[in-house]
C-alpha positions in Angstrom: 105.3 86.4 105.2 104.4 89.9 106.0 100.8 89.4 105.0 100.2 87.8 108.4 101.5 91.0 110.0 99.1 93.1 107.9 96.2 90.8 108.8 97.1 90.8 112.5 97.2 94.6 112.5 93.9 94.9 110.7 92.2 92.3 112.9 93.6 94.0 116.1 92.2 97.3 114.9 88.8 95.7 114.2 88.7 94.0 117.6 89.7 97.2 119.4 87.1 99.1 117.5 84.4 96.7 118.3 85.3 96.6 122.0 85.6 100.4 122.3 82.4 100.9 120.4 80.4 99.8 123.4 82.1 102.4 125.7 83.3 105.3 123.5 81.9 105.1 120.0 83.7 108.2 118.9 87.1 106.4 119.1 86.2 104.1 116.2 87.2 106.7 113.6 90.6 107.3 115.3 91.2 103.6 115.5 90.4 103.1 111.8 92.6 106.1 110.9 95.5 104.9 113.0 95.2 101.3 111.7 95.0 102.6 108.1 98.0 104.9 108.4 100.0 102.1 110.1 99.2 99.6 107.3 100.0 102.2 104.7 103.4 103.0 106.1 104.2 99.3 106.5 103.3 98.7 102.8 105.6 101.4 101.5 108.4 98.9 101.2 106.4 96.9 98.9 105.3 99.9 96.9 108.9 100.9 96.4 109.7 97.4 95.1 106.8 97.6 92.7 107.8 101.0 91.4 111.4 100.0 90.9 110.3 96.9 88.9 108.0 99.1 86.8 110.8 101.6 86.2 113.0 98.8 84.9 110.3 97.5 82.7 109.7 101.0 81.3 113.4 101.4 80.6 113.5 97.9 79.0 110.7 98.7 76.6 111.7 102.3 76.0 108.5 103.8 77.5 108.6 107.6 77.7 109.5 108.7 81.2 106.8 111.4 81.2 104.1 108.8 80.4 105.4 106.5 83.1 105.5 109.3 85.6 101.8 110.2 84.9 100.8 106.5 85.3 102.5 106.3 88.7 101.0 109.6 89.9 97.5 108.5 88.7 97.8 105.2 90.6 99.0 107.0 93.7 96.1 109.4 93.5 93.6 106.6 93.0 95.0 104.6 96.0 95.1 107.6 98.3 91.6 108.6 97.4 90.4 105.1 97.9 91.8 105.2 101.4 90.3 108.6 102.1 86.9 107.5 100.8 86.9 104.4 102.9 87.8 106.4 106.0 85.0 108.9 105.3 82.5 106.0 104.9 83.8 104.4 108.1 83.1 107.7 109.9 79.6 107.8 108.5 80.3 110.6 106.1 79.7 108.9 102.8 78.6 112.3 101.2 82.1 113.7 101.8 83.6 110.4 100.6 81.7 110.8 97.3 83.0 114.3 96.8 86.6 113.1 97.5 86.1 110.3 95.0 85.0 112.9 92.4 87.9 115.1 93.2 90.3 112.2 92.8 88.9 111.5 89.3 89.3 115.1 88.3 92.9 115.1 89.5 93.6 111.9 87.5 92.0 113.4 84.5 94.1 116.6 84.8 97.2 114.4 85.2 96.4 112.4 82.1 95.6 115.3 79.8 99.1 115.8 78.5 99.3 112.1 77.6 96.0 112.3 75.9 97.0 115.4 73.9 100.2 113.6 72.9 98.2 110.6 71.7 95.9 112.9 69.7 98.9 114.6 68.1 100.4 111.3 67.1 97.1 110.1 65.6 96.5 113.3 63.7 100.0 113.2 62.3 99.3 109.7 60.9 96.1 110.9 59.2 
């Protein structure tokens, strides 16, 4: 089970961060960033499996590819922004993290506007 590998990496990062905090506190951000990037790249295999399963479900139920693409992009933006916000908060810059969170929401809104307009068009044609 790879979850133990993920937990081991995370706990190693935490322990290293706690130990180095006593001597060189500025290294905590670099350790958190390195640990986060490593965990992200190790989880890419699982993300590709999830995306392929979602694609097969979308094809099975005849979901419009454009809608599916928007959904995947929105989820990716949300995940990446969450990672960035948490890194900002770990670095003690919660104000920057809040701005990043707001920017992520705007990007997701911009991505979803074509889907929203398509839904409005469909509803107005029914009325």
